[in-house]
C-alpha positions, 0 to 999 in steps of 0.5 A: 942517897947520902944523908948527914947530919949537921950540928951547930951549938950555943944558947937555947935563945939563940938557937930557937930563933935558928929553929923559928927562921927555918920552920921548912928544916926539922931541926931538932933543940937537944940539952947536954945532960952533962952541962943544963946550959949547953944545948945544940941543934940538930939536922938530918938531911941529903943535903950536903950544905948546912943552914948553920953558920957554924956547923960541925958536919958529919956524913952517914956511913951506915944505919940501923934500926929505925931510921926514919926520923931521929929520935929518943934519947941520943948517945953520942960516942966519938973515937979515933981511928987509922985508916985500917981501923976505921975500915974494919970497924964500919965494916964490923958494923955493917955486918953486926945486928947487934944494937937490933937486939937490946932492950929500948934500942932505936936507931945507931949510926956511924958519922964520918967527920966530912972534914976529918976521914979518922973521926968517928961518932957512933949515934945511938937512939934508945927510948930510955937512957936506962935502955942504954946503960943497961946495954953499955954494961952488958957483956955485949957491948962492942966499943968495949975494945976500943976502950983506950986512949989511943982511940980518945974515945968520950962520950956525950948524952944529948935529950930533946929539950921539947918533945912535942915533935917526939913519938917514941 
């Protein structure tokens, strides 16, 4: 069954209101680590349509690890690839298990924008930010070959605003 990740942005107050109006859904309130005033609401679901008024939506193309629920510290890596590069990237991702062996690794996902098939997001979740930092600085880091301006690679890190529902 196809899964989707829907994201929306706003103030903590507004996003908490959205969350409170949709208690039957598992909406995760996240904080952008680069700016403590930026918040995001995430939902991983099988529903192609989002409850968010203005969503950014992704189809989950592939995943590794414990993917039952989103949890842990999150790193989003955004990359733009042409058709051939995208197909090769997805093929390599599906055939590797290197992520699973990294200390503190929980899960990883390849997300494809529902509005632009060339835009991919690599979402990885970790027990601690340090686990991701160690993995990212290792010689085995699989995204190193894409760290050039032609791929428009950029990152965003998120942590839970409230850890009440999170189990590590």
